[in-house]
N, C-alpha and C positions, 0 to 999 in steps of 0.2 A: 615212458615218454611223457614229457610235459607239453601238452598241446593246447592251443587256443583256437583251433580250427573250427569251422562251422559243422564239422563232423568228427566223430571219434573213430580210431582205428578198429576195424571189424575183423581183420585177419592178419596173417603174418607176412603179407606181401611187402611190407617195409621192414627191413632188417636193421633195427636201430643199434644193435651191438656192432654190426659191420660199419655203420656210419660213424660210430664212436671211434673205431679203430682207424678209419680213414682220416677222420678229423684230427685225431691225436698225432698221426704221422705228419700231417700238413702243419699242425701247430708247432711241431718240433723239427720241422724240415731244416736242412742246412744249406745256406746260400753258398754256391760255389761258382767257379768260372769254367765254362765249357769252350774248348778251342776248336771243336769240330767244324762249325759253320765257317769260321774264319779261314781255316785251311782249305775247305772245299771251294769256297767262293774265290779264293785267291787263284787256285789252279784253274777254275772255270774262266775267270777273267783273262788269265794269261792265254788261254786257248781261243778266246773269242775276240781278241783285240782287232779293231777295225770294223766290227759289225755294229749295226744300230744298237743303241744302248737298251732300248726296250726289249730287243731280242736277246741281248747279252744277259739281261737280268732274268728273263724267263728261263734261259738255259742254265743260269746259275741256280735258280730255284729248283729246276729239274735235277741238277746234280746234287744239291743239298738233300732233297727229299728222297732221292734214291740211295744215298750213301750214309746219311746220318744214322746214329744209333736210335733204335726205337725199342720201346718196352711197354708192357701193359701193367699198370699199377695194381698190385695185389688188392683184391676186394672190389676194385672199381668196375662199374658198369659203363663208364664213359672212357673212351680211348683216344689217345693222341698226345704226343709230347713234343715240346719245343726244343729240348736239348737232351744231352745224354743222361742226365740225372734229374730227379725231382728237384725243382727250385734252382737249377743251374742256369746261369745267365750266359747266352751265346754272345759272341763278339761280332760286330758288324764293321769291318775295317773300311768298307767303301765309303762310309759316312765320316768317320774320324778315327784315327788310330794312334797318333803320337801320344795322346794323353793316356791311353791304355798302357803303353810301354813305360811312360814316365811314372805311373802310379802302381805298377805291378807289385812292388814291395810294400805298398801302403794299404792295399785292399783289406788285409787282415787286421789292420790297426786303426781303422776308422772309428770315429766317435758315434757314428750311426751308419746304417746300411753297410755293415761289414760283410766281406766275402772271403771265404777260404779259397786258397789257390795253391796248387802243388808246384814244385820246382820244375817238373816236367812240362806242365802247362805254360809256365813262364817262358821256358826255352822254346817251346813250339810257337808261341806268339811272337817272341823276339825274332825268330827266323823269317817271319812274314813281313816285318817292318820295311825292309828295303823296297819291296815292290810298290808299296802304297805311298811312298814319298811324293808329295806334290800333286797327287791325283784324286784326293778325297773331296767330298762335299765341303768339309770345313776348309780345306786348302783353297777351294774356289771362292768361298765366301770371304776369306781373309784377303784374297787378292783383289777383290772388287769392292770391299767396304770402304767408303770415304774416310779420310783421316780424321775428320771432325767427329765421326761416330766413335772411333777409338777413344777420342778425348772425352766424349760424353760418357762412355763406359768407365773410363778411369775416374771420372767425377762420381760415379755411382748412380747416375740418373737412368741409364739404359743397361739392360742385360739381355743378351741374345738367347741364352739358354739352349734348349733342344733344337730349335729351328736351324741352328748353324752347325750342328754336329750329329744329328740323328735323322732317321726317317720321320715322316710327317704324322702317320697315325691319324687320330682324331676324325674317324668317320663312323657312321652307323650304316651297315649294309642294308639294302632292301632285302630283308630276310624272306619276305613273301616270294620274291622273284627267285632267290637262291633255292628255297624249298620247293618251288614249283618246277624248276628246270634242272637243278643239280649241275655239277661241274661238267658232266657229259653234255648237258643241254647247252652250256656256254660254248663248248667246242663246236657243236652243230651250228649255233648262231654265227660264230666267227667264220666257220667254213663257208656258210651261205653268203656272208658279207664279202668274202674274198673273191667270190665268183662275179661280183658286180663290176661293170666297166667303169672307167673314169675315176678309180680310186687314186687318192694322192699317195705318195710314198709313205707319208706318216701313217695313213690309215692301213695300208698294206702291212707295214711293219707291226702295227699294233695288233691286227687280227692274227698274224702269224705268232706273235708273242702270246696272245690270249690262248691260242690252241696249245702251244707248248706248256704254258703255265698250268692250265686246267687239266691237261693230260698228266702232267707231273703230279697234281693232287690226286688223281685217280690211281696212279701207280703207287703213291704213298699209302693210300687206303688199302690196296691189295697186299702190300707188305704186312699190314696188320692182320689181314685175313690169314695169311700163312702163319704168322707168329701166334695167333690165337689158337689155331689148330695144333701147333707144336706145343704150346703151353698146356693145352687140354690133354695131350698124350701123357704129360708128366704129372698132371693134377690128380691127387688122391681123394679129394673131397668131391663127392658125387654132384652136389649142387653147383659148386664152382666149375667143375668139369663141363656141366651142361651149359652154363653161362658162357664159357669160353668157346664152346662149339657153336653156340648161337651167334656170338660175335664173329667168329670165323666165317660162318655162313652168310651173315648179313653183309660183312665187309667185302665179300667176293664180288658183289655187284653194287655196293652202296655208292650213291651219288652219280651213277651212270645216267640216271634220270632223277626225277624229283623224289622227295621223301615219301615213304610209303606208309608210315605209321608214326605214332607219338614218339617212340624211342628214337627212330631215325631223325625225326625233326629236331629233337634236343641234341642228339649227337652231331647233326649237321651244324647247328648253331655253334657248338663248342669247337668243332673241327675247323670251320671257316675262320673263327677267331684265332685259333692257334696257327693256321696257315698264314694269315696276314701278319702275325707277329714273327714268324720265321722269315717271311719275305722281306720285311723291313722292321727296324727296331723302333718305329714310332710307338707311342702309347696312346691311351684313350680310344682304342678300338672298342666300341661299345655295342651292347646288345639290343638297345632300343626297347620297343614295347613288346616284351617277351610274351606276356599273357594274351596279346592280341593275335600275333602271327602264328603262335603254336596252338591256339585254341581250336581251329578246325580239326587238327590231328587228334587232339585230346578228346574232343567231343565225339568224333567218329569212332574212336577205339572204345570209349566208355559205352556208347550206344550199342556197339557190336558185341559187347561183353569180352573184349580182348584186353581190357585194362581196368584196373581198379584205381580209386583215388590214392590208396596207400602205395601202390606200385609207382604211380605217377610222382608221388612225393619222394620216393626213394630215388628215382631217376633224376629228378630236379636237384635233389640234395647232392647226389654224386657229381652232377654237372657243376654246381656251385663250388664244391670242395676242390674239384680238379682245376678250376681256374686259378687256384692258389699254387699250383705246381709250376706256373709260368713265372718268369722273372726278367728283369732288365737291369743292367748296370749303367750308371751314369758317372761322368767325371765328378770328383768331390765338389768342385765349385758349383756344379748344377745340382748335385745331390742335396746340398743345403736348401735348395729351393723346393725339394720334393722328397723329404725324408720318409722312411717307412716302407721301402720297396714298392711304391704304388704303381699300379698299371692303369688306374682310373677306368676300369671296365664297367661302365655304368649299365645297369639293367633296371628298366622302369616298368611299373605295373599301374593299373587303374587309369582314371581320367576319361575324358570325352572321346568318342569315336569321331571320325570326320563328319558324320551327319549330325553331331551334337548330342546323340544319346550316350548313356553311360556305358563304359566298356568293362566295368567290374565283372569278373567271372570267377569260377573255382580256382583257376590258375593264379589269380591275384592273391588269394589267401594262401594257396600252396607255396608260393614264392616266399611269403613272410615266414611260414613255418620252416621252409628249407633253410632260410637264413638263421632261424632259431636253432636248427640242428647243426648247421655248419660252423657258425660263430667264428668266421674268418673274414679278413679284409676284402676279399674279392668274391663275387662281383660287388660293385658299389651300388647297393640297392636303393632305389628311389620309388616314391609313391606319388602319383598325381591324384588330385581330388578336386571336385567341383560341387556345386549345389546338388547335383544328381547322385553323388557318391554315397553309397550306404554308410550309415553311421558305424556299422559293424566293421567295415574295412579300416576306417580311420582309427577305431578303437583297437583293432588288432595291431595296427601300425604303432599306436601308442604303447601297447603292451610290450612289443618288441623293443621300442626305444627305451622303455623303463628298465629293461634288463641290462642296459649299459653297454650294448654293443656299438652304439653310435649310428645304427641304421634302423629304419630307413630315413633318408632325408625326404622332406615334403615339399611338393610343388603345387601351387594354387593355379588352377586353370583360368580362373577369372582375372588373373593378373598376367600370367605368362602368354596366354593367347593374344590379348591386346598388344603386348610387347612384340610378338612375332608379326602382327599385322602392320607394324610401323615399317616393315621391310618391303621394299619395292617388289611387286609381283607375287606376293604371298596373299592368297585369299583365305577366307575363314575356314573352309574345309581342310586346306593344307595346314594352316596354323594349328588347328585342333589335333593334328597328328604329331605334334612335337614330342621329342624325347630329350632326356638329358644325356649329354655325351661327356665323358671324362668326369670332371668334378660336378659343376652345376651348369656347364655350357648348354645352351639349348639349340637344337637343330632338328630338321625334318628327316627322319630315317629314309635312306635311299635316295635322297634328293640333294643333299649338301655335299660339297667337296670337302677337302681337308680343312681342319682348323677353324671351327666356329670361334675358338679363342686360343690363347697360348702362343700368340706371336710375340713380338718384342715386349719385354717387361719395362714399364715406365714407373719410376720411383717418384711419386708425387711429393713425398716428404722431403726428398733431396732437392726437388725444384724449389720448394718453399725456402729451404735453407739457403739456396743459391741466390734467390732474389732478395733475401734479407741481407745478403753480403755483396750487393752490387754485381751480381752475375758471376761471382768468383766462388769456387769451392774452397772453403777454409782448410780442408784436409790436404788436398793436393796442390792448391794454388792455381789450378786450371781455370781460366776465365774465357768463356766462349762469347760473351757479350757483356756490355756494361750498361747499367741503368742510367748513370749520370754522365757517361762519356769518358770516365776516368778509370785508371787501373786501381786495383786494390779493393778492399772490402767495405770501405766507408760509403754509406748511402743514407739519405733521409727521404722520407715520404711526407708530403704536406698533409695528407689525409688518407682515410681508408680507401676512398675511391681510387686514388692514385696507386696505392698498393695493389688493389684488386685488378686494375688495368694492367699492371706489370705482371701479375700472376697469369692472366689470360694470354698475354703476349708470350711469356716464357713457356707456358704449356704448349702453345702452338709451335714454338721454336723446336722444342724437343719432340713433339709428335711428328713433325716433318722428318726429323732424323730417324725416328722409330719406323715410320712408313718406308723410308729409304732402306733401312735395314731389312724390313720385311720383304721388300722387292728383291734385294740382292739374294736373300736366302731362297725365296720362291724360284727365282730364275735358275739358281743352282740345282734346286730340287727337281726342276723339270727334267734334268738329265739324271741326277743321282737317285731320284725316287720314282723312276719310270716303271711303276709296278703294275703289270698287267692283271695279275690275279685279283688284288684288292680293287682295282678300278672296275673290273667286270661286275662287281656287286652293287654298283651305283647307277641309277637311272641315266639314260642317254649315252652312256659311255660306249656300249656296244653299237648303238645307232650311229654315233659320230665317229667312232674309231679313234678316240683320243684318250690318253690317260687323264686322270683327275687334274694333275698339275698343268696340263696343256689345255684345260677348259672342257673336259669331258662331262662334267656334272650338270645337273639341271639348274641349280642355284649355287651362288658363290658369295658367302658372307663370312667375314673374319673379324676378330677383335684382338687387340693387344691386351696384355694383362696389366691392369691399373691398380696400383698399390698405395694405400695410405690416405684415402679421402677423408676419413674421420679425423686423423691426426691433423691434416691440413685445415679442415673446418674448425676444429677445436682451437688450433693455433691462431688462425685468423680472428676468431672470436676474442681470444686473449689480447691480441694486438689492438684490435678495434676498441675494446673496452678500456684496457689499461693505458694505452698510449694516446689514442685519438679522442675517446669520449671522456673518461674520468681523469685523464692526464696525470695518473699516479706515477707513471714511469716515462722516460724518454725512450725512443727506439734504441738509442746508443746504450743506455743503461741495461735494457733488456738483452741486447746483443752481447754485451760484455759478460753478463751473468751466464748466458747460454754458452759462450766461448769457454768459460771456466767450469762448465757443467754444473752450474748452480752451487759450486762449492763455497765454503766459508760462510760466516754469519749473514753477509749481505746477499750472497747467492741463495741461501736458504730462505731469507725473507722474501726475495723476489719469486722464488719457486712457489712458495706458499700462496702468494697473490695469484700466480698463474694457475695453480691447481684449483683455486676457489672460483675462477670464472666458470660459468655454466658449460657443461660438457654434453656432447651428443650421447643419446641413450637414456636421457632422463625426462623426455617429453618437455623440453624447455624451448620456447619459441624465440629465445634470443639466439641460440646456437644452431638449432636444427635447420633453419632456412639457410644459414651460411654453409653448412655441409651440403645441403641440396644445391646451392649455387656452385659448389666445386664440381658436382656431377654435371650440372648444366654447362659449365665452361668447357668440358670435354665433349659433351653431346653436340654443342654448337659447332665444333670443328669437324665432326664426322662427314658432313656432306662434301667437304673439300677434298676427300681422299678416295682413291679406288685401289683395287688389287691389281696384280700383274695380269690377271685373266680378263680384264675389261675388254670387250669387243671380240672375245674369242669364243663366245657361245653361251656361257651360263647367264642366267638372270641375276641382276644385282651387281656382283663384283664390287661391293662396297664394304664399309666398316660398320660395326655396331659397337656397343659398349658392354664391358663385362667386369665384374669384380671377382672373377674366379682366378685367384692368384696363388693357389696351393700354399705351401709353407714359405713362400717368398717374402712374406711380411716379416719373418725373422731375420734372414740375412740382409734384406734391404734395410732393416733397422740398424744393422752393423755399420752401414755406410752413412748414416744420418746422425749428425751431432744433436745436442740438446735442442728441443723445440719449444716454442712459446707456450704450449699447453702445459709445460712442466715435466714433460717426458725427458728422461736422462739420455745422454749420448749412448748410442749402440743398442738401446733397448728396442724391442719389436715395434713395428708400426701396427696399425689395426688390421685385422683380417677381414677381407671381403667388405661388406657394408656394416659389419659389427662395430659396436662402440670400441674405443680404445681400452686396453687392458685395465680393468679396475675402475673405469670412469663412470660406469652405470651404477647408481646407488638407489634408485627408486623402484626396483623390481621389474619383473618381466613385461608387465603391461606397458610400463614407461618405455622400455626398449622398443616394443612393437609400435608404440605411438610415434616415436622418433623416426624409425625406419619407414613408417607409413607416409611420411612427408617427402620422401625421396621420389625421384621420377622413375619408379619401378616399372611402370607400364611402357617405358621406352628402353628398358635394359634388355634388348633382344639377345645379347650375347650371354646373359646369365647374371643373376644377382645373388650373392651368398650371404646368409645370416647364420651365425653360429651362436648357440646359447648353451649354458651349463646349468643343470639343476641338481640340487641336493637329492640323493636317492630317497631319503625319508619323506621328502615333500610329495613324492609320487606314490607312496606306499598305500595299499588298500584300494578297494573298489571305488570309494567316493573320490579319492584323489585321482584315480585313473580316469574317471569320468570327467573330472574337472580339467585334467590335462588334455583329454580328447577334445573337449569344448574349446580349450585354449587354441589348439591346432586349427579347429574349424573357424575360429574367428578371423584367421588370416584372410579369408575370402572377403571379409568386410573391411579389413584394415590395409588393403593395398600391399600385402606382403607377397613377394614373388616366390620366396623359398625360405625354409627354415630347417635347421638340423640341430641335433642335440647331443651333448654328453650328459649322462646321468651318473656322475662319479663324484665322490667326495675327495677333498684335498688330502686327507690322511692316507687313503688308499694309494693315491699316486705318489705321495712322498715315500711311502713304504716300498713301493715298486722301484723307485730310484735307488733305495738302499739295498733292497733284496730282490733283484730282478728274477732270481730263480724261483721265488715264491709266487710270481705273477706272470707266468709264461703266457697265460690266456687273456691277459688284460688288454682289451681292444678299445681304442679311443677314436673319436672323431677329430682328426687333425685339422683338416680344412674341408675341401669338398670331397674328401675321401677319408677312409679309416685305415688304421695301422695298429699293429701290436705295439704297445707302449714301449717295451724294452728295445725295440729296433730304432727308436728315434734318438737323435742327438740331444744332449742335455738341454741346450737352449730352447729346442722345440718343446721338450717335456715341460720346462719351466713356463713357457708361454701358455701352454694348455692349463697348467695349474693356476696361473695368474688370472684366468678368466673368472669373472664374478660368478659365485655360486648362488644361484637364484632359488626361490621357493614360490610356489603358487599360493 
């Protein structure tokens, strides 16, 4: 074992050979389609027609958990499966189904996120299609979305993504509450609530559903108890036989009450996560501050002599590895926005406690080592740090980053906490308890409802293209407004201020449409995502008797996914300098060159001029404030909008801003023609708040200085910065210390978040040519990691094109 823990293994409690076997199986897992859930829920829905939807869904969950195939992964100490096979994706027809049937013959031929599927599975799924016609979540969204929204989507400005065709996900349970009460405790609370007089019908339905759903979870657990004993009878290895008998005995009463020890606490975290994914196909169900809520169980078992650090490491590593057995399939159109089979299951360690003291403990270090052992994309590991964080934790994080796994990502408390404090009703003790959810979205565990971010995608780059063409999309000819009151693409601006004014107006125009889309999707999900089990894990839900979508949570803040701020800022800087200040070009000349994608001698000349204008990421005070202005233009609009749950109970019900846009910067770029910064048509936009691809030339400190000028302490939805370093530049202890210090400087430079790829271009190019030789190559894609060979070529190229930096 190569370990960089604060302790060295003293015994054989951690079986690293077994971990290697588990890791190898997950690394070489085969993505397939499982039809079981779709068949079971179809039959259940047919049998419960006319009943309240929250009860129908609870009964459906009961049917699924009692009938689905279960298995115990060989070697694993952690138990629970989402589908009939390792890494099989279940189908969720209640959310959207026609695309599944339409793409059945394409799943095995995708350029990324490919799925194997048998002819039998295809036939079984086709047989279900008639029942779901016109009654899915997507059907309801499409019936209620205004026609103007469809036109904005055709322009390429808006993209609905998962909110219109899948479950919501995007929550962090109150794990302290789950670990204290267990699923049996939730049943008792719901039963007590049902005895109260004057309940509304909504409350009565919810409590009945909560009882059904949590009893279903307990029955599912008991199925594993029986299976473990059966497997133990057949097992010939004495050690594994003993482990299976232990699992059987534990699962006989597991979660009837609270967790009783460290193992049960970790198993409960994994099982709760898995059950939520079975209940609905949302993603970004996240683990929150794992080292904080599991710590009491770890500490008690260590002090009682029931647990060693080595055994704890093995249990955590098995938990990490097993999260990679779960999977989700998306339509190809949405897959391009999220390549690499991501589930965005963020797990965070370190950072301040609610009282302001440092929360670093043994588990913080153990989680870093568990990721070192597992070397797989899930969970999405993040580290919080502040002035109180031990240098050793940041250095261990830097060691792991240096290995090239793309994890952990780093969050600075001194920036994130002030950002959270900009939200109504969030005090400092609450803000200090933040965690990352999904990619880099920030939320308070157990207190937030669905979707800190990930609502409608807004393509900033496309909005700029449209206002430069009189409100008309040059590609489709769709014109939703006119700058000069005329049809067509010809428009002139007298000065930069006039252009900026039109930018702000157009951004507001499309944000209104995006909020309308959010509300249409939210209202549909009130019905189709009425999930009692997941809702029970969030504060106030059991008190109010409401699902999360109906206003059950304590707080409600969401953000859309905003894409291309750096491209817009760089482009505005080019227009400002070349057209309005230096007058080297007319807007018409620039527009014609962009229309021709800068082709021909004249186009090449103009593109060179555009490329030579200062670019964000180089610590240049000409362009950096313009990029900051782009952020401010969106932040200024936020107070004008609320979510569909306003007035229904939660605090806030407002919008925040986020640059967590996963791989959408690649397909959003497909929709945008050439831009004034010199970017060619169809090329990726920038990712998160990072500079445009290849635009940063002055090294990593210049990138940090540029990003430091952004309104990061108001980015309560999450701010994403991605950087790539040459492996050689971080080699050796001196460079490791230098890199550690570089991370720590983020506290002084107003940096919300940073994440890193430590990979050279040659390795990635070779992985494109010879994927079989790089099965274990994991990369930081966006706010998540993926195995490189699972990504579509355009996404691989975008990662390769990031500037390779050196300290």
